[in-house]
KOLVO-640574 format. One record per atom (N, C-alpha, C): residue in three letters; z, y, x. Coordinates in steps of 0.001 Angstrom, whole numbers, padded with zeros to 6 digits, always signed. Example, Ala and Ser with C-alpha at 12.3 -4.5 7.8 and 13.67 -1.06 7.14 Angstrom:
BEGIN
Ala+007800-005690+013190Ala+007800-004500+012300Ala+007800-003300+013200Ser+007080-002250+012850Ser+007140-001060+013670Ser+007870+000030+012900
***
This chain:
BEGIN
Unk+021340-010013-005075Unk+022259-009631-004017Unk+022686-008173-004180Unk+021736-007288-004487Unk+022099-005883-004658Unk+023112-005702-005779Unk+022908-006378-006898Unk+023838-006247-008016Unk+025228-006737-007628Unk+025284-007829-006857Unk+026583-008332-006404Unk+027263-007314-005501Unk+026497-006711-004589Unk+027077-005752-003665Unk+027480-004462-004371Unk+026718-004047-005379Unk+027143-002900-006192Unk+028509-003188-006807Unk+028680-004399-007321Unk+029972-004787-007880Unk+031077-004730-006849Unk+030765-005146-005603Unk+031765-005086-004532Unk+032186-003640-004260Unk+031202-002723-004239Unk+031512-001323-003952Unk+032284-000696-005103Unk+031926-001054-006339Unk+032675-000534-007485Unk+034130-000992-007445Unk+034357-002202-006905Unk+035715-002739-006844Unk+036491-002236-005628Unk+035778-001772-004597Unk+036426-001351-003357Unk+035734-000088-002867Unk+036365+001070-003032Unk+035707+002335-002717Unk+035465+002527-001226Unk+036041+001672-000376Unk+035779+001755+001065Unk+034579+000908+001487Unk+034059+000075+000593Unk+032952-000825+000952Unk+031630-000071+000986Unk+030751-000450+001908Unk+029415+000128+002011Unk+028522-000876+002715Unk+027299-001033+002227Unk+026398-002053+002753Unk+024997-001493+002954Unk+024241-002161+003835Unk+022817-001910+003957Unk+022129-003259+004099Unk+021230-003566+003173Unk+020449-004798+003222Unk+019056-004447+003736Unk+018591-005133+004783Unk+017239-004924+005293Unk+016472-006236+005194Unk+015197-006140+004823Unk+014427-007354+004577Unk+012937-007071+004692Unk+012152-008072+005082Unk+010702-008079+004897Unk+010427-008991+003712Unk+009764-008488+002697Unk+009523-009302+001508Unk+008358-010268+001753Unk+008651-011539+001674Unk+007648-012585+001852Unk+008069-013783+001011Unk+007338-014123-000052Unk+005990-013647-000359Unk+005968-012172-000755Unk+004780-011541-000589Unk+004648-010137-000973Unk+004809-009956-002470Unk+005117-008724-002858Unk+005349-008443-004275Unk+004889-007042-004625Unk+004400-006896-005827Unk+004177-005596-006440Unk+005373-005342-007349Unk+006029-004202-007176Unk+007191-003906-008006Unk+006948-002659-008841Unk+007466-002687-010051Unk+007373-001555-010964Unk+008754-000945-011123Unk+008850+000359-010874Unk+010085+001068-011136Unk+010250+001329-012615Unk+011272+002105-012964Unk+011571+002325-014380Unk+010408+002989-015119Unk+009621+003824-014409Unk+008480+004492-015029Unk+007157+003799-014710Unk+007227+002626-014087Unk+006014+001929-013679Unk+005209+001399-014858Unk+003888+001500-014765Unk+002979+001046-015818Unk+002063-000057-015281Unk+001807-001057-016106Unk+000931-002148-015693Unk-000477-001648-015377Unk-000882-000522-015963Unk-002224+000001-015701Unk-002397+000417-014247Unk-001279+000634-013525Unk-001368+001006-012118Unk-001474-000208-011202Unk-001494-001401-011784Unk-001791-002615-011031Unk-003262-002933-011283Unk-004079-002923-010241Unk-005525-002912-010397Unk-006163-004293-010475Unk-005367-005340-010273Unk-005889-006701-010388Unk-005103-007461-011452Unk-005749-008398-012143Unk-004999-009200-013121Unk-003937-010054-012436Unk-002902-010382-013197Unk-001782-011154-012651Unk-002257-012474-012053Unk-003260-013098-012660Unk-003741-014383-012158Unk-004366-014231-010774Unk-005050-013105-010524Unk-005650-012877-009207Unk-004578-012567-008173Unk-003563-011794-008576Unk-002461-011536-007653Unk-001759-012841-007289Unk-001554-013700-008280Unk-000914-014988-008022Unk-001759-015825-007065Unk-003082-015769-007228Unk-003966-016519-006335Unk-003815-016030-004902Unk-003543-014731-004737Unk-003348-014156-003410Unk-001907-014306-002910Unk-001052-014909-003733Unk+000333-015104-003337Unk+001207-013878-003502Unk+000790-012939-004382Unk+001541-011707-004604Unk+002269-011790-005945Unk+003571-011626-005931Unk+004369-011665-007146Unk+004420-010290-007803Unk+004788-010247-009076Unk+004999-008999-009806Unk+006439-008986-010309Unk+007160-007897-010044Unk+008548-007798-010485Unk+008826-006415-011055Unk+009485-006356-012198Unk+010035-005102-012703Unk+011409-004908-012086Unk+011723-003658-011739Unk+012988-003375-011090Unk+013679-002202-011788Unk+014925-001959-011410Unk+015710-000877-012002Unk+015645+000404-011182Unk+014844+000423-010120Unk+014763+001637-009299Unk+013972+002724-010011Unk+014093+003944-009516Unk+013239+005014-010001Unk+011837+004857-009443Unk+010918+005648-009960Unk+009556+005631-009433Unk+008617+004747-010217Unk+007426+004578-009661Unk+006334+003895-010358Unk+006071+002534-009731Unk+004873+002335-009209Unk+004462+001028-008693Unk+004291+001107-007181Unk+004781+000094-006477Unk+004531+000011-005044Unk+004374-001434-004625Unk+004059-001613-003352Unk+003808-002946-002779Unk+004829-003194-001679Unk+005336-004428-001620Unk+006227-004859-000546Unk+005663-006124+000076Unk+005696-006203+001398Unk+005201-007410+002043Unk+005565-007471+003507Unk+005141-008540+004174Unk+005391-008663+005612Unk+004816-007473+006373Unk+005538-007067+007428Unk+005122-005901+008184Unk+005695-004609+007651Unk+006541-004714+006650Unk+007172-003546+006045Unk+008685-003760+006037Unk+009440-002745+006445Unk+010894-002817+006385Unk+011365-002251+005052Unk+011972-003094+004236Unk+012618-002636+003005Unk+014109-002499+003297Unk+014664-001332+003019Unk+016063-001044+003331Unk+016774-000601+002064Unk+017860-001292+001718Unk+018584-001041+000481Unk+020027-000634+000782Unk+020314+000670+000889Unk+021701+001121+001074Unk+022474+000974-000241Unk+023673+000459-000136Unk+024515+000264-001323Unk+025895+000821-000993Unk+026131+002052-001438Unk+027418+002691-001179Unk+027681+003767-002216Unk+028907+004282-002168Unk+029350+005250-003163Unk+028860+006644-002799Unk+028282+007342-003772Unk+027846+008714-003583Unk+028969+009668-003990Unk+028644+010965-003986Unk+029575+011947-004505Unk+030563+012488-003509Unk+030432+012119-002209Unk+031313+012670-001195Unk+030511+013651-000343Unk+031083+014789-000052Unk+030372+015755+000774Unk+029033+016101+000154Unk+027969+015959+000939Unk+026637+016321+000475Unk+025917+015148-000177Unk+026583+014001-000358Unk+025877+012818-000806Unk+025720+012769-002322Unk+025000+013733-002864Unk+024529+013653-004236Unk+023324+012717-004256Unk+022787+012434-005455Unk+021586+011590-005523Unk+020444+012260-004763Unk+020246+013557-005005Unk+019190+014275-004285Unk+019469+014261-002781Unk+020723+014476-002401Unk+021078+014443-000990Unk+020869+013071-000379Unk+021134+012029-001154Unk+020933+010652-000684Unk+019453+010416-000372Unk+018573+010836-001282Unk+017133+010673-001055Unk+016702+011457+000176Unk+017212+012673+000298Unk+016862+013499+001455Unk+017353+012864+002745Unk+018557+012291+002730Unk+019079+011625+003921Unk+018199+010447+004326Unk+017748+009669+003340Unk+016836+008559+003646Unk+015553+009080+004286Unk+014997+010134+003705Unk+013765+010708+004259Unk+013986+011204+005682Unk+015082+011923+005904Unk+015346+012477+007233Unk+015578+011366+008258Unk+016277+010301+007861Unk+016492+009180+008780Unk+015166+008541+009170Unk+014255+008417+008203Unk+012953+007815+008493Unk+012113+008741+009376Unk+012170+010050+009116Unk+011435+011005+009958Unk+011933+010929+011398Unk+013254+010863+011592Unk+013806+010730+012941Unk+013396+009398+013560Unk+013387+008335+012763Unk+012934+007025+013251Unk+011492+007107+013742Unk+010612+007699+012948Unk+009210+007812+013347Unk+009091+008588+014649Unk+009892+009642+014784Unk+009846+010437+015998Unk+010172+009636+017245Unk+011050+008653+017119Unk+011387+007798+018265Unk+010161+007020+018754Unk+009189+006815+017866Unk+007980+006069+018222Unk+006764+006990+018306Unk+007024+008267+018549Unk+005970+009278+018754Unk+005051+009413+017549Unk+005628+009271+016353Unk+004889+009479+015106Unk+005561+010643+014378Unk+004799+011676+014060Unk+005352+012892+013450Unk+005322+012788+011931Unk+006460+012495+011336Unk+006549+012387+009886Unk+007039+013668+009244Unk+006780+013800+007948Unk+007238+014980+007212Unk+007413+014621+005748Unk+008202+015437+005055Unk+008339+015318+003603Unk+007236+016125+002935Unk+007039+015887+001655Unk+006089+016669+000877Unk+006809+017164-000367Unk+006761+018457-000619Unk+007471+019040-001755Unk+007058+018360-003056Unk+008068+018009-003857Unk+007806+017433-005168Unk+007518+015951-005159Unk+007512+015317-003979Unk+007198+013892-003884Unk+008191+013216-002957Unk+008876+012192-003438Unk+009783+011444-002574Unk+008963+010585-001620Unk+009431+010476-000384Unk+008738+009654+000598Unk+008528+010399+001891Unk+007943+009709+002861Unk+007650+010295+004167Unk+006165+010104+004462Unk+005545+011175+004965Unk+004113+011193+005209Unk+003831+011498+006670Unk+002680+011036+007137Unk+002123+011450+008423Unk+000736+011980+008106Unk+000586+013300+008191Unk-000643+013902+007672Unk-000716+013653+006174Unk-001828+013098+005707Unk-001990+012778+004280Unk-001490+011373+003946Unk-001238+010556+004956Unk-000920+009151+004732Unk+000572+008947+004471Unk+000872+008236+003413Unk+002267+007919+003106Unk+002694+006708+003917Unk+003775+006860+004669Unk+004264+005802+005544Unk+005527+005153+004988Unk+006255+005863+004152Unk+007481+005313+003566Unk+007598+005750+002115Unk+007851+004781+001248Unk+008069+005047-000175Unk+009548+004916-000484Unk+010037+005757-001406Unk+011438+005728-001796Unk+011565+005522-003295Unk+012574+004766-003676Unk+012912+004596-005081Unk+014347+004126-005160Unk+015217+004900-005771Unk+016637+004568-005786Unk+017124+004376-007218Unk+018294+003763-007314Unk+018993+003626-008587Unk+020464+003910-008334Unk+021180+004273-009375Unk+022606+004592-009257Unk+023352+003972-010430Unk+024447+003282-010138Unk+025297+002674-011155Unk+026718+003190-010926Unk+027205+004037-011844Unk+028541+004622-011698Unk+028725+005237-010307Unk+027717+005977-009866Unk+027707+006692-008588Unk+027672+005774-007377Unk+027273+004530-007576Unk+026972+003649-006438Unk+025455+003499-006368Unk+024879+003862-005218Unk+023422+003799-005076Unk+022982+002397-004674Unk+021770+002043-005055Unk+021129+000821-004569Unk+019622+001028-004628Unk+018850-000016-004315Unk+017429+000130-003967Unk+017337+001099-002784Unk+016195+001694-002479Unk+016166+002551-001299Unk+014782+002907-000819Unk+014389+002375+000353Unk+013160+002823+001006Unk+012381+001638+001552Unk+011068+001815+001651Unk+010189+000827+002269Unk+009341+001545+003312Unk+009479+001130+004575Unk+008780+001762+005687Unk+007657+000842+006148Unk+006436+001358+006146Unk+005289+000574+006592Unk+005262+000559+008123Unk+005569-000577+008690Unk+005661-000692+010154Unk+004322-001155+010720Unk+003932-002392+010393Unk+002628-002881+010825Unk+001884-003579+009695Unk+002273-003267+008469Unk+001609-003839+007312Unk+000163-003327+007255Unk-000750-004180+006803Unk-002154-003789+006642Unk-002253-002848+005442Unk-002636-001576+005646Unk-002690-000634+004522Unk-003627-001071+003399Unk-004586-001961+003690Unk-005497-002419+002628Unk-004763-003220+001565Unk-003566-003715+001877Unk-002789-004453+000884Unk-002437-003570-000314Unk-002385-002264-000084Unk-002028-001344-001160Unk-003188-001081-002114Unk-004356-001630-001809Unk-005514-001409-002671Unk-005403-002146-003998Unk-004413-003033-004128Unk-004243-003759-005392Unk-003496-002912-006424Unk-003005-001734-006017Unk-002245-000877-006930Unk-002716+000572-006806Unk-002224+001410-007722Unk-002301+002860-007564Unk-000952+003271-006992Unk-000871+003512-005674Unk+000447+003734-005060Unk+001163+004942-005656Unk+002359+004681-006204Unk+003201+005749-006762Unk+002448+006595-007787Unk+001464+005982-008473Unk+000751+006656-009555Unk-000278+007672-009110Unk-000611+007705-007817Unk-001557+008704-007307Unk-002831+008022-006840Unk-003883+008113-007645Unk-005161+007506-007271Unk-005730+008184-006033Unk-006271+007359-005154Unk-006870+007889-003938Unk-005877+008249-002856Unk-004595+007951-003089Unk-003589+008278-002082Unk-003804+007449-000820Unk-003668+008097+000332Unk-003785+007395+001603Unk-002453+006753+001965Unk-002511+005540+002503Unk-001318+004827+002950Unk-001521+004465+004417Unk-000493+004671+005239Unk-000587+004350+006658Unk+000590+003523+007121Unk+000491+003015+008354Unk+001593+002273+008955Unk+001934+002896+010302Unk+003170+002688+010749Unk+003609+003239+012023Unk+002727+002763+013168Unk+002448+001464+013215Unk+001652+000912+014313Unk+000252+001511+014333Unk-000349+001624+013160Unk-001690+002197+013059Unk-001691+003647+013548Unk-000720+004412+013133Unk-000697+005835+013454Unk-000268+006102+014891Unk+000561+005210+015453Unk+000992+005361+016846Unk-000029+004794+017813Unk-000922+003954+017293Unk-001929+003327+018149Unk-001355+002300+019099Unk-000274+001626+018669Unk+000322+000588+019509Unk+001061-000401+018622Unk+001380-001545+019198Unk+002089-002566+018440Unk+003544-002146+018229Unk+003994-002234+016988Unk+005391-001984+016643Unk+005803-003076+015660Unk+006893-003746+015932Unk+007367-004810+015044Unk+008476-004299+014141Unk+008673-004975+013028Unk+009781-004637+012136Unk+011107-004798+012874Unk+011211-005868+013665Unk+012453-006109+014398Unk+012796-004949+015320Unk+011764-004301+015880Unk+012001-003221+016844Unk+012561-001975+016192Unk+012368-001792+014882Unk+012801-000537+014263Unk+014106-000672+013493Unk+014580-001896+013268Unk+015792-002052+012453Unk+016978-001344+013098Unk+017229-001609+014395Unk+018357-000981+015074Unk+018279+000538+015068Unk+017145+001122+015491Unk+017024+002587+015446Unk+017173+003157+014039Unk+016652+002449+013030Unk+016789+002945+011662Unk+018255+002972+011239Unk+018995+001904+011544Unk+020415+001860+011192Unk+021163+003000+011881Unk+020851+003246+013152Unk+021506+004337+013876Unk+021240+005686+013208Unk+019983+005935+012853Unk+019635+007219+012240Unk+020283+007359+010862Unk+020311+006274+010088Unk+020907+006340+008759Unk+022412+006552+008854Unk+023063+005879+009814Unk+024499+006099+010030Unk+024762+007565+010343Unk+023950+008125+011235Unk+024158+009503+011661Unk+023960+010470+010501Unk+022944+010234+009676Unk+022655+011143+008569Unk+023691+011036+007458Unk+024239+009840+007260Unk+025059+009602+006066Unk+026552+009526+006345Unk+026968+009798+007586Unk+028388+009924+007856Unk+029124+008636+008108Unk+028415+007610+008612Unk+029079+006361+008986Unk+029187+006313+010499Unk+030320+005794+010997Unk+030515+005801+012436Unk+030615+004408+013036Unk+030452+003347+012235Unk+030485+001992+012769Unk+029740+001064+011833Unk+029286-000045+012391Unk+028532-000993+011574Unk+028756-002390+012130Unk+028953-003360+011267Unk+029004-004756+011689Unk+028163-005568+010717Unk+027706-006736+011153Unk+026838-007572+010321Unk+027615-008751+009780Unk+027534-008962+008478Unk+028194-010079+007815Unk+027150-010779+006945Unk+026847-012024+007272Unk+025884-012810+006489Unk+024562-012061+006302Unk+024104-011400+007352Unk+022828-010709+007286Unk+022873-009349+006636Unk+024031-008931+006163Unk+024166-007613+005542Unk+024916-006694+006502Unk+024454-005486+006630Unk+025159-004514+007468Unk+026302-003919+006664Unk+027494-003932+007228Unk+028678-003409+006556Unk+029165-002208+007355Unk+029290-001063+006699Unk+029560+000191+007391Unk+030999+000635+007230Unk+031518+001230+008305Unk+032814+001903+008248Unk+032541+003391+008175Unk+033208+004055+007271Unk+032883+005456+006975Unk+033651+006413+007868Unk+032916+007383+008373Unk+033558+008450+009145Unk+034300+009384+008213Unk+035227+010147+008765Unk+035971+011092+007950Unk+035093+012260+007496Unk+035366+012774+006322Unk+034645+013928+005786Unk+035536+015146+005827Unk+034954+016296+006102Unk+035713+017538+006085Unk+035966+017978+004648
***
């Protein structure tokens, strides 16, 4: 779906999309720099647990996707205003930090590392790709996923890294459904979109004017 939507954006410079999903069955994904050594269980054991393994075209190393996690894939043209690749990653991080704040969770960035943290615990992982200045892939926000699921990998290549979820850190129940709307609002605000409509489960954005 992402590749098809990238093609749509390449063909129509006004097109912009956001795909949101909970991955089920769960999957371990390897980015362009991902190494099999960072997957700590054999493929047969992961299969027994119902966890798939997929190589992807995103940046980054190895991460886990599963139920209780919001995966968000923005697919739009970069290069306008501040929307460089670095700016795109920063916008994703800032949108997630603002989202966490709505649920009384204080998130922050960490210098030299893409993602959003609460204290030492990583709550959102980022990995993007760009094709002719159209971005795809994106971010995964741990909403109520069991952090022990990440024990099957070395998250983002960092042994001993702590992983947390919004619900765990807020001390209350939070569903993926509850954060989709606020996340879309924050991402629209950060990235210069002023309207959104849903078509076949995909969010389609109308772009605000740039100075």
